Gaussian input, Z-matrix of N, CA and C with variables (Angstrom, degrees):
# hf/3-21g

backbone

0 1
 N
 C     1     B1
 C     2     B2     1     A1
 N     3     B3     2     A2     1     D1
 C     4     B4     3     A3     2     D2
 C     5     B5     4     A4     3     D3
 N     6     B6     5     A5     4     D4
 C     7     B7     6     A6     5     D5
 C     8     B8     7     A7     6     D6
 N     9     B9     8     A8     7     D7
 C    10    B10     9     A9     8     D8
 C    11    B11    10    A10     9     D9
 N    12    B12    11    A11    10    D10
 C    13    B13    12    A12    11    D11
 C    14    B14    13    A13    12    D12
 N    15    B15    14    A14    13    D13
 C    16    B16    15    A15    14    D14
 C    17    B17    16    A16    15    D15
 N    18    B18    17    A17    16    D16
 C    19    B19    18    A18    17    D17
 C    20    B20    19    A19    18    D18
 N    21    B21    20    A20    19    D19
 C    22    B22    21    A21    20    D20
 C    23    B23    22    A22    21    D21
 N    24    B24    23    A23    22    D22
 C    25    B25    24    A24    23    D23
 C    26    B26    25    A25    24    D24
 N    27    B27    26    A26    25    D25
 C    28    B28    27    A27    26    D26
 C    29    B29    28    A28    27    D27
 N    30    B30    29    A29    28    D28
 C    31    B31    30    A30    29    D29
 C    32    B32    31    A31    30    D30
 N    33    B33    32    A32    31    D31
 C    34    B34    33    A33    32    D32
 C    35    B35    34    A34    33    D33
 N    36    B36    35    A35    34    D34
 C    37    B37    36    A36    35    D35
 C    38    B38    37    A37    36    D36
 N    39    B39    38    A38    37    D37
 C    40    B40    39    A39    38    D38
 C    41    B41    40    A40    39    D39
 N    42    B42    41    A41    40    D40
 C    43    B43    42    A42    41    D41
 C    44    B44    43    A43    42    D42
 N    45    B45    44    A44    43    D43
 C    46    B46    45    A45    44    D44
 C    47    B47    46    A46    45    D45
 N    48    B48    47    A47    46    D46
 C    49    B49    48    A48    47    D47
 C    50    B50    49    A49    48    D48
 N    51    B51    50    A50    49    D49
 C    52    B52    51    A51    50    D50
 C    53    B53    52    A52    51    D51
 N    54    B54    53    A53    52    D52
 C    55    B55    54    A54    53    D53
 C    56    B56    55    A55    54    D54
 N    57    B57    56    A56    55    D55
 C    58    B58    57    A57    56    D56
 C    59    B59    58    A58    57    D57
 N    60    B60    59    A59    58    D58
 C    61    B61    60    A60    59    D59
 C    62    B62    61    A61    60    D60
 N    63    B63    62    A62    61    D61
 C    64    B64    63    A63    62    D62
 C    65    B65    64    A64    63    D63
 N    66    B66    65    A65    64    D64
 C    67    B67    66    A66    65    D65
 C    68    B68    67    A67    66    D66
 N    69    B69    68    A68    67    D67
 C    70    B70    69    A69    68    D68
 C    71    B71    70    A70    69    D69
 N    72    B72    71    A71    70    D70
 C    73    B73    72    A72    71    D71
 C    74    B74    73    A73    72    D72
 N    75    B75    74    A74    73    D73
 C    76    B76    75    A75    74    D74
 C    77    B77    76    A76    75    D75
 N    78    B78    77    A77    76    D76
 C    79    B79    78    A78    77    D77
 C    80    B80    79    A79    78    D78
 N    81    B81    80    A80    79    D79
 C    82    B82    81    A81    80    D80
 C    83    B83    82    A82    81    D81
 N    84    B84    83    A83    82    D82
 C    85    B85    84    A84    83    D83
 C    86    B86    85    A85    84    D84
 N    87    B87    86    A86    85    D85
 C    88    B88    87    A87    86    D86
 C    89    B89    88    A88    87    D87
 N    90    B90    89    A89    88    D88
 C    91    B91    90    A90    89    D89
 C    92    B92    91    A91    90    D90
 N    93    B93    92    A92    91    D91
 C    94    B94    93    A93    92    D92
 C    95    B95    94    A94    93    D93
 N    96    B96    95    A95    94    D94
 C    97    B97    96    A96    95    D95
 C    98    B98    97    A97    96    D96
 N    99    B99    98    A98    97    D97
 C   100   B100    99    A99    98    D98
 C   101   B101   100   A100    99    D99
 N   102   B102   101   A101   100   D100
 C   103   B103   102   A102   101   D101
 C   104   B104   103   A103   102   D102
 N   105   B105   104   A104   103   D103
 C   106   B106   105   A105   104   D104
 C   107   B107   106   A106   105   D105
 N   108   B108   107   A107   106   D106
 C   109   B109   108   A108   107   D107
 C   110   B110   109   A109   108   D108
 N   111   B111   110   A110   109   D109
 C   112   B112   111   A111   110   D110
 C   113   B113   112   A112   111   D111
 N   114   B114   113   A113   112   D112
 C   115   B115   114   A114   113   D113
 C   116   B116   115   A115   114   D114
 N   117   B117   116   A116   115   D115
 C   118   B118   117   A117   116   D116
 C   119   B119   118   A118   117   D117
 N   120   B120   119   A119   118   D118
 C   121   B121   120   A120   119   D119
 C   122   B122   121   A121   120   D120
 N   123   B123   122   A122   121   D121
 C   124   B124   123   A123   122   D122
 C   125   B125   124   A124   123   D123
 N   126   B126   125   A125   124   D124
 C   127   B127   126   A126   125   D125
 C   128   B128   127   A127   126   D126
 N   129   B129   128   A128   127   D127
 C   130   B130   129   A129   128   D128
 C   131   B131   130   A130   129   D129
 N   132   B132   131   A131   130   D130
 C   133   B133   132   A132   131   D131
 C   134   B134   133   A133   132   D132
 N   135   B135   134   A134   133   D133
 C   136   B136   135   A135   134   D134
 C   137   B137   136   A136   135   D135
 N   138   B138   137   A137   136   D136
 C   139   B139   138   A138   137   D137
 C   140   B140   139   A139   138   D138
 N   141   B141   140   A140   139   D139
 C   142   B142   141   A141   140   D140
 C   143   B143   142   A142   141   D141
 N   144   B144   143   A143   142   D142
 C   145   B145   144   A144   143   D143
 C   146   B146   145   A145   144   D144
 N   147   B147   146   A146   145   D145
 C   148   B148   147   A147   146   D146
 C   149   B149   148   A148   147   D147
 N   150   B150   149   A149   148   D148
 C   151   B151   150   A150   149   D149
 C   152   B152   151   A151   150   D150
 N   153   B153   152   A152   151   D151
 C   154   B154   153   A153   152   D152
 C   155   B155   154   A154   153   D153
 N   156   B156   155   A155   154   D154
 C   157   B157   156   A156   155   D155
 C   158   B158   157   A157   156   D156
 N   159   B159   158   A158   157   D157
 C   160   B160   159   A159   158   D158
 C   161   B161   160   A160   159   D159
 N   162   B162   161   A161   160   D160
 C   163   B163   162   A162   161   D161
 C   164   B164   163   A163   162   D162
 N   165   B165   164   A164   163   D163
 C   166   B166   165   A165   164   D164
 C   167   B167   166   A166   165   D165
 N   168   B168   167   A167   166   D166
 C   169   B169   168   A168   167   D167
 C   170   B170   169   A169   168   D168
 N   171   B171   170   A170   169   D169
 C   172   B172   171   A171   170   D170
 C   173   B173   172   A172   171   D171
 N   174   B174   173   A173   172   D172
 C   175   B175   174   A174   173   D173
 C   176   B176   175   A175   174   D174
 N   177   B177   176   A176   175   D175
 C   178   B178   177   A177   176   D176
 C   179   B179   178   A178   177   D177
 N   180   B180   179   A179   178   D178
 C   181   B181   180   A180   179   D179
 C   182   B182   181   A181   180   D180
 N   183   B183   182   A182   181   D181
 C   184   B184   183   A183   182   D182
 C   185   B185   184   A184   183   D183
 N   186   B186   185   A185   184   D184
 C   187   B187   186   A186   185   D185
 C   188   B188   187   A187   186   D186
 N   189   B189   188   A188   187   D187
 C   190   B190   189   A189   188   D188
 C   191   B191   190   A190   189   D189
 N   192   B192   191   A191   190   D190
 C   193   B193   192   A192   191   D191
 C   194   B194   193   A193   192   D192
 N   195   B195   194   A194   193   D193
 C   196   B196   195   A195   194   D194
 C   197   B197   196   A196   195   D195
 N   198   B198   197   A197   196   D196
 C   199   B199   198   A198   197   D197
 C   200   B200   199   A199   198   D198
 N   201   B201   200   A200   199   D199
 C   202   B202   201   A201   200   D200
 C   203   B203   202   A202   201   D201
 N   204   B204   203   A203   202   D202
 C   205   B205   204   A204   203   D203
 C   206   B206   205   A205   204   D204
 N   207   B207   206   A206   205   D205
 C   208   B208   207   A207   206   D206
 C   209   B209   208   A208   207   D207
 N   210   B210   209   A209   208   D208
 C   211   B211   210   A210   209   D209
 C   212   B212   211   A211   210   D210
 N   213   B213   212   A212   211   D211
 C   214   B214   213   A213   212   D212
 C   215   B215   214   A214   213   D213
 N   216   B216   215   A215   214   D214
 C   217   B217   216   A216   215   D215
 C   218   B218   217   A217   216   D216
 N   219   B219   218   A218   217   D217
 C   220   B220   219   A219   218   D218
 C   221   B221   220   A220   219   D219
 N   222   B222   221   A221   220   D220
 C   223   B223   222   A222   221   D221
 C   224   B224   223   A223   222   D222
 N   225   B225   224   A224   223   D223
 C   226   B226   225   A225   224   D224
 C   227   B227   226   A226   225   D225
 N   228   B228   227   A227   226   D226
 C   229   B229   228   A228   227   D227
 C   230   B230   229   A229   228   D228
 N   231   B231   230   A230   229   D229
 C   232   B232   231   A231   230   D230
 C   233   B233   232   A232   231   D231
 N   234   B234   233   A233   232   D232
 C   235   B235   234   A234   233   D233
 C   236   B236   235   A235   234   D234
 N   237   B237   236   A236   235   D235
 C   238   B238   237   A237   236   D236
 C   239   B239   238   A238   237   D237
 N   240   B240   239   A239   238   D238
 C   241   B241   240   A240   239   D239
 C   242   B242   241   A241   240   D240
 N   243   B243   242   A242   241   D241
 C   244   B244   243   A243   242   D242
 C   245   B245   244   A244   243   D243
 N   246   B246   245   A245   244   D244
 C   247   B247   246   A246   245   D245
 C   248   B248   247   A247   246   D246
 N   249   B249   248   A248   247   D247
 C   250   B250   249   A249   248   D248
 C   251   B251   250   A250   249   D249
 N   252   B252   251   A251   250   D250
 C   253   B253   252   A252   251   D251
 C   254   B254   253   A253   252   D252
 N   255   B255   254   A254   253   D253
 C   256   B256   255   A255   254   D254
 C   257   B257   256   A256   255   D255
 N   258   B258   257   A257   256   D256
 C   259   B259   258   A258   257   D257
 C   260   B260   259   A259   258   D258
 N   261   B261   260   A260   259   D259
 C   262   B262   261   A261   260   D260
 C   263   B263   262   A262   261   D261
 N   264   B264   263   A263   262   D262
 C   265   B265   264   A264   263   D263
 C   266   B266   265   A265   264   D264

   B1=1.4517
   B2=1.5219
   B3=1.2952
   B4=1.4591
   B5=1.5170
   B6=1.3315
   B7=1.4413
   B8=1.5114
   B9=1.3195
   B10=1.4595
   B11=1.5160
   B12=1.2960
   B13=1.4649
   B14=1.5244
   B15=1.3317
   B16=1.4632
   B17=1.5244
   B18=1.3206
   B19=1.4614
   B20=1.5196
   B21=1.3269
   B22=1.4642
   B23=1.5271
   B24=1.3075
   B25=1.4624
   B26=1.5266
   B27=1.3079
   B28=1.4651
   B29=1.5303
   B30=1.3230
   B31=1.4648
   B32=1.5355
   B33=1.3106
   B34=1.4658
   B35=1.5322
   B36=1.3291
   B37=1.4630
   B38=1.5257
   B39=1.3418
   B40=1.4631
   B41=1.5236
   B42=1.3296
   B43=1.4582
   B44=1.5224
   B45=1.3298
   B46=1.4658
   B47=1.5272
   B48=1.3285
   B49=1.4593
   B50=1.5207
   B51=1.3214
   B52=1.4555
   B53=1.5281
   B54=1.3358
   B55=1.4612
   B56=1.5229
   B57=1.3181
   B58=1.4603
   B59=1.5186
   B60=1.3345
   B61=1.4546
   B62=1.5113
   B63=1.3291
   B64=1.4597
   B65=1.5161
   B66=1.3225
   B67=1.4583
   B68=1.5212
   B69=1.3326
   B70=1.4598
   B71=1.5154
   B72=1.3502
   B73=1.4615
   B74=1.5377
   B75=1.3313
   B76=1.4602
   B77=1.5309
   B78=1.3287
   B79=1.4658
   B80=1.5329
   B81=1.3217
   B82=1.4612
   B83=1.5268
   B84=1.3322
   B85=1.4593
   B86=1.5219
   B87=1.3273
   B88=1.4539
   B89=1.5229
   B90=1.3355
   B91=1.4530
   B92=1.5286
   B93=1.3328
   B94=1.4638
   B95=1.5262
   B96=1.3164
   B97=1.4630
   B98=1.5251
   B99=1.3276
   B100=1.4603
   B101=1.5222
   B102=1.3353
   B103=1.4585
   B104=1.5283
   B105=1.3191
   B106=1.4565
   B107=1.5307
   B108=1.3344
   B109=1.4640
   B110=1.5355
   B111=1.3215
   B112=1.4655
   B113=1.5282
   B114=1.3133
   B115=1.4698
   B116=1.5257
   B117=1.3234
   B118=1.4665
   B119=1.5189
   B120=1.3092
   B121=1.4618
   B122=1.5385
   B123=1.3323
   B124=1.4648
   B125=1.5223
   B126=1.3232
   B127=1.4610
   B128=1.5255
   B129=1.3187
   B130=1.4614
   B131=1.5222
   B132=1.3164
   B133=1.4646
   B134=1.5282
   B135=1.3358
   B136=1.4666
   B137=1.5341
   B138=1.3280
   B139=1.4637
   B140=1.5257
   B141=1.3282
   B142=1.4640
   B143=1.5285
   B144=1.3395
   B145=1.4576
   B146=1.5228
   B147=1.3253
   B148=1.4640
   B149=1.5211
   B150=1.3263
   B151=1.4577
   B152=1.5220
   B153=1.3267
   B154=1.4610
   B155=1.5292
   B156=1.3359
   B157=1.4642
   B158=1.5226
   B159=1.3337
   B160=1.4595
   B161=1.5240
   B162=1.3059
   B163=1.4677
   B164=1.5229
   B165=1.3178
   B166=1.4523
   B167=1.5083
   B168=1.3239
   B169=1.4674
   B170=1.5245
   B171=1.3295
   B172=1.4637
   B173=1.5257
   B174=1.3307
   B175=1.4569
   B176=1.5327
   B177=1.3154
   B178=1.4560
   B179=1.5259
   B180=1.3293
   B181=1.4603
   B182=1.5241
   B183=1.3315
   B184=1.4662
   B185=1.5296
   B186=1.3209
   B187=1.4571
   B188=1.5206
   B189=1.3208
   B190=1.4615
   B191=1.5161
   B192=1.3334
   B193=1.4551
   B194=1.5215
   B195=1.3279
   B196=1.4648
   B197=1.5213
   B198=1.3123
   B199=1.4600
   B200=1.5052
   B201=1.3232
   B202=1.4626
   B203=1.5141
   B204=1.3241
   B205=1.4583
   B206=1.5251
   B207=1.3236
   B208=1.4554
   B209=1.5186
   B210=1.3353
   B211=1.4601
   B212=1.5205
   B213=1.3385
   B214=1.4612
   B215=1.5315
   B216=1.3241
   B217=1.4605
   B218=1.5276
   B219=1.3261
   B220=1.4593
   B221=1.5239
   B222=1.3285
   B223=1.4712
   B224=1.5371
   B225=1.3565
   B226=1.4673
   B227=1.5266
   B228=1.3353
   B229=1.4603
   B230=1.5168
   B231=1.3261
   B232=1.4614
   B233=1.5290
   B234=1.3277
   B235=1.4690
   B236=1.5328
   B237=1.3302
   B238=1.4654
   B239=1.5173
   B240=1.3385
   B241=1.4573
   B242=1.5237
   B243=1.3316
   B244=1.4600
   B245=1.5355
   B246=1.3191
   B247=1.4722
   B248=1.5292
   B249=1.3324
   B250=1.4701
   B251=1.5213
   B252=1.3241
   B253=1.4585
   B254=1.5277
   B255=1.3209
   B256=1.4753
   B257=1.5305
   B258=1.3283
   B259=1.4722
   B260=1.5288
   B261=1.3204
   B262=1.4714
   B263=1.5303
   B264=1.3225
   B265=1.4856
   B266=1.5197
   A1=109.09
   A2=116.74
   A3=123.41
   A4=109.99
   A5=115.78
   A6=119.13
   A7=117.23
   A8=120.02
   A9=120.08
   A10=114.97
   A11=117.60
   A12=121.82
   A13=110.69
   A14=115.61
   A15=121.29
   A16=108.49
   A17=116.41
   A18=122.43
   A19=108.52
   A20=117.84
   A21=119.59
   A22=110.33
   A23=116.00
   A24=121.02
   A25=109.67
   A26=115.95
   A27=122.65
   A28=111.90
   A29=116.72
   A30=121.54
   A31=111.91
   A32=117.25
   A33=120.88
   A34=110.67
   A35=117.13
   A36=120.71
   A37=111.40
   A38=117.07
   A39=120.67
   A40=111.41
   A41=116.99
   A42=121.97
   A43=111.99
   A44=115.98
   A45=123.45
   A46=113.39
   A47=116.75
   A48=121.24
   A49=111.19
   A50=116.85
   A51=122.99
   A52=106.75
   A53=116.86
   A54=121.17
   A55=109.75
   A56=116.45
   A57=121.18
   A58=108.60
   A59=115.44
   A60=120.33
   A61=110.67
   A62=114.91
   A63=119.92
   A64=110.36
   A65=114.38
   A66=123.36
   A67=105.34
   A68=117.03
   A69=120.05
   A70=108.85
   A71=118.29
   A72=120.34
   A73=113.72
   A74=117.24
   A75=122.48
   A76=109.02
   A77=116.94
   A78=122.82
   A79=109.13
   A80=115.84
   A81=119.36
   A82=110.99
   A83=113.62
   A84=121.98
   A85=108.20
   A86=116.59
   A87=121.66
   A88=108.51
   A89=115.67
   A90=122.29
   A91=108.79
   A92=117.30
   A93=119.11
   A94=112.28
   A95=115.26
   A96=123.43
   A97=105.33
   A98=116.27
   A99=121.88
   A100=110.53
   A101=115.58
   A102=123.28
   A103=106.52
   A104=116.03
   A105=120.70
   A106=111.30
   A107=115.61
   A108=122.09
   A109=108.87
   A110=115.14
   A111=123.04
   A112=106.64
   A113=118.10
   A114=120.75
   A115=113.88
   A116=118.00
   A117=120.57
   A118=114.61
   A119=118.47
   A120=120.55
   A121=111.50
   A122=115.43
   A123=121.67
   A124=109.54
   A125=116.77
   A126=122.18
   A127=106.95
   A128=115.89
   A129=120.63
   A130=112.84
   A131=117.78
   A132=120.36
   A133=111.87
   A134=117.09
   A135=121.83
   A136=112.13
   A137=116.69
   A138=121.73
   A139=109.92
   A140=115.68
   A141=119.42
   A142=111.10
   A143=114.47
   A144=122.64
   A145=107.29
   A146=116.45
   A147=120.77
   A148=108.72
   A149=115.94
   A150=121.93
   A151=108.63
   A152=116.18
   A153=123.14
   A154=107.88
   A155=116.70
   A156=118.58
   A157=111.31
   A158=114.36
   A159=123.35
   A160=107.58
   A161=116.24
   A162=121.91
   A163=108.72
   A164=116.53
   A165=120.31
   A166=113.19
   A167=115.84
   A168=120.62
   A169=114.67
   A170=117.73
   A171=120.11
   A172=112.60
   A173=115.17
   A174=121.69
   A175=110.45
   A176=115.08
   A177=123.08
   A178=112.25
   A179=116.47
   A180=121.25
   A181=113.49
   A182=117.83
   A183=121.84
   A184=112.84
   A185=117.15
   A186=121.16
   A187=110.99
   A188=115.20
   A189=121.38
   A190=108.23
   A191=116.72
   A192=121.70
   A193=108.42
   A194=116.43
   A195=122.06
   A196=112.94
   A197=116.98
   A198=119.95
   A199=111.28
   A200=115.45
   A201=120.99
   A202=109.86
   A203=115.05
   A204=121.32
   A205=107.78
   A206=116.48
   A207=122.18
   A208=109.80
   A209=115.04
   A210=122.39
   A211=109.38
   A212=116.43
   A213=120.90
   A214=108.21
   A215=116.60
   A216=121.97
   A217=111.01
   A218=115.14
   A219=123.20
   A220=107.64
   A221=117.02
   A222=120.01
   A223=111.22
   A224=119.56
   A225=118.31
   A226=112.47
   A227=117.92
   A228=121.22
   A229=111.66
   A230=116.94
   A231=121.78
   A232=110.78
   A233=116.53
   A234=120.64
   A235=110.99
   A236=117.37
   A237=120.85
   A238=110.82
   A239=117.45
   A240=120.96
   A241=110.48
   A242=117.74
   A243=121.27
   A244=110.24
   A245=116.63
   A246=120.46
   A247=110.82
   A248=117.20
   A249=120.81
   A250=110.47
   A251=117.29
   A252=120.30
   A253=111.21
   A254=116.79
   A255=120.71
   A256=111.16
   A257=116.06
   A258=120.64
   A259=112.17
   A260=118.12
   A261=121.02
   A262=113.07
   A263=116.43
   A264=120.35
   A265=109.99
   D1=140.21
   D2=177.77
   D3=-70.03
   D4=163.76
   D5=-174.28
   D6=-100.48
   D7=-16.73
   D8=-171.56
   D9=-98.45
   D10=-41.95
   D11=-174.01
   D12=-93.22
   D13=130.14
   D14=174.45
   D15=-101.02
   D16=132.15
   D17=173.45
   D18=-130.25
   D19=145.01
   D20=177.06
   D21=-71.80
   D22=174.26
   D23=177.42
   D24=-67.68
   D25=157.58
   D26=-176.97
   D27=-56.07
   D28=-35.13
   D29=-178.33
   D30=-56.72
   D31=-32.26
   D32=178.11
   D33=-61.87
   D34=-43.31
   D35=178.79
   D36=-71.90
   D37=-34.42
   D38=176.66
   D39=-61.35
   D40=-25.05
   D41=177.63
   D42=-91.70
   D43=15.22
   D44=173.57
   D45=67.68
   D46=29.50
   D47=178.40
   D48=-88.19
   D49=130.85
   D50=172.95
   D51=-81.55
   D52=143.79
   D53=-179.21
   D54=-128.99
   D55=134.88
   D56=173.62
   D57=-123.02
   D58=150.65
   D59=178.88
   D60=-156.59
   D61=177.25
   D62=-179.83
   D63=-153.25
   D64=160.90
   D65=172.36
   D66=-144.60
   D67=100.43
   D68=-172.10
   D69=61.50
   D70=-131.31
   D71=179.85
   D72=-80.93
   D73=-4.11
   D74=-179.91
   D75=-81.29
   D76=126.04
   D77=-179.51
   D78=-121.88
   D79=147.90
   D80=178.15
   D81=-147.24
   D82=154.51
   D83=179.17
   D84=-136.77
   D85=135.24
   D86=178.51
   D87=-121.22
   D88=124.71
   D89=-177.70
   D90=-118.89
   D91=120.28
   D92=179.79
   D93=-81.98
   D94=152.82
   D95=170.59
   D96=-124.52
   D97=96.46
   D98=-172.48
   D99=-90.17
   D100=129.54
   D101=174.10
   D102=-114.20
   D103=125.33
   D104=-177.71
   D105=-89.72
   D106=136.99
   D107=174.65
   D108=-76.42
   D109=-39.78
   D110=173.53
   D111=-152.97
   D112=-168.45
   D113=-174.17
   D114=-61.91
   D115=-22.42
   D116=-175.20
   D117=-122.73
   D118=-3.06
   D119=-172.47
   D120=-125.90
   D121=127.90
   D122=178.05
   D123=-79.32
   D124=137.13
   D125=172.50
   D126=-91.18
   D127=92.15
   D128=-174.16
   D129=-63.06
   D130=-34.87
   D131=-178.24
   D132=-68.80
   D133=-26.29
   D134=178.65
   D135=-94.29
   D136=-17.07
   D137=-179.21
   D138=-85.45
   D139=158.71
   D140=-178.52
   D141=-143.77
   D142=168.09
   D143=176.94
   D144=-132.47
   D145=123.82
   D146=178.99
   D147=-99.00
   D148=121.35
   D149=177.52
   D150=-102.14
   D151=133.52
   D152=176.75
   D153=-128.98
   D154=147.09
   D155=178.84
   D156=-139.88
   D157=159.79
   D158=176.89
   D159=-157.92
   D160=166.60
   D161=176.92
   D162=-116.88
   D163=145.35
   D164=174.89
   D165=131.50
   D166=176.37
   D167=-175.17
   D168=-85.63
   D169=-7.99
   D170=-172.30
   D171=-94.80
   D172=158.42
   D173=178.75
   D174=-72.58
   D175=173.37
   D176=-177.78
   D177=-53.22
   D178=-46.91
   D179=-175.00
   D180=-64.01
   D181=-22.76
   D182=-177.54
   D183=-112.37
   D184=16.84
   D185=-177.63
   D186=-123.23
   D187=162.71
   D188=173.60
   D189=-98.21
   D190=120.11
   D191=178.46
   D192=-66.68
   D193=130.22
   D194=-177.77
   D195=-93.82
   D196=-22.22
   D197=-179.90
   D198=-168.00
   D199=156.84
   D200=177.53
   D201=-151.72
   D202=153.08
   D203=178.59
   D204=-156.43
   D205=144.68
   D206=-179.04
   D207=-108.20
   D208=139.82
   D209=-177.35
   D210=-128.22
   D211=150.06
   D212=176.79
   D213=-69.59
   D214=146.56
   D215=-175.41
   D216=-85.25
   D217=70.10
   D218=176.64
   D219=-134.59
   D220=168.67
   D221=177.21
   D222=-59.37
   D223=-44.84
   D224=175.41
   D225=-61.62
   D226=-37.43
   D227=177.13
   D228=-63.53
   D229=-39.37
   D230=177.61
   D231=-63.79
   D232=-42.07
   D233=177.93
   D234=-65.86
   D235=-40.71
   D236=177.42
   D237=-63.27
   D238=-39.78
   D239=178.84
   D240=-64.62
   D241=-43.67
   D242=178.70
   D243=-59.82
   D244=-45.50
   D245=179.42
   D246=-63.47
   D247=-41.39
   D248=-179.67
   D249=-64.67
   D250=-45.19
   D251=178.15
   D252=-62.61
   D253=-43.44
   D254=176.90
   D255=-55.41
   D256=-40.54
   D257=-177.86
   D258=-70.07
   D259=-18.66
   D260=-178.07
   D261=-85.09
   D262=-14.84
   D263=-177.04
   D264=-65.15

């Protein structure tokens, strides 16, 4: 696991929760796109998480996004997203 970026557990994204975080002036937002296999089960292979980042003191709504990338909603996808965000700092 990388040392700078904190991300919640995958279950948080499976429940359609948006997550924002920061590391110094580096800010990021992760937005899930959940696809259900049935009424109670998430289809993780079809679901995704979009990560966006920017630098500065302002929130998402008042900032210019500098980059974005979408990852599959799996544990390996979560690890890839953490590594990608770490590399953007």
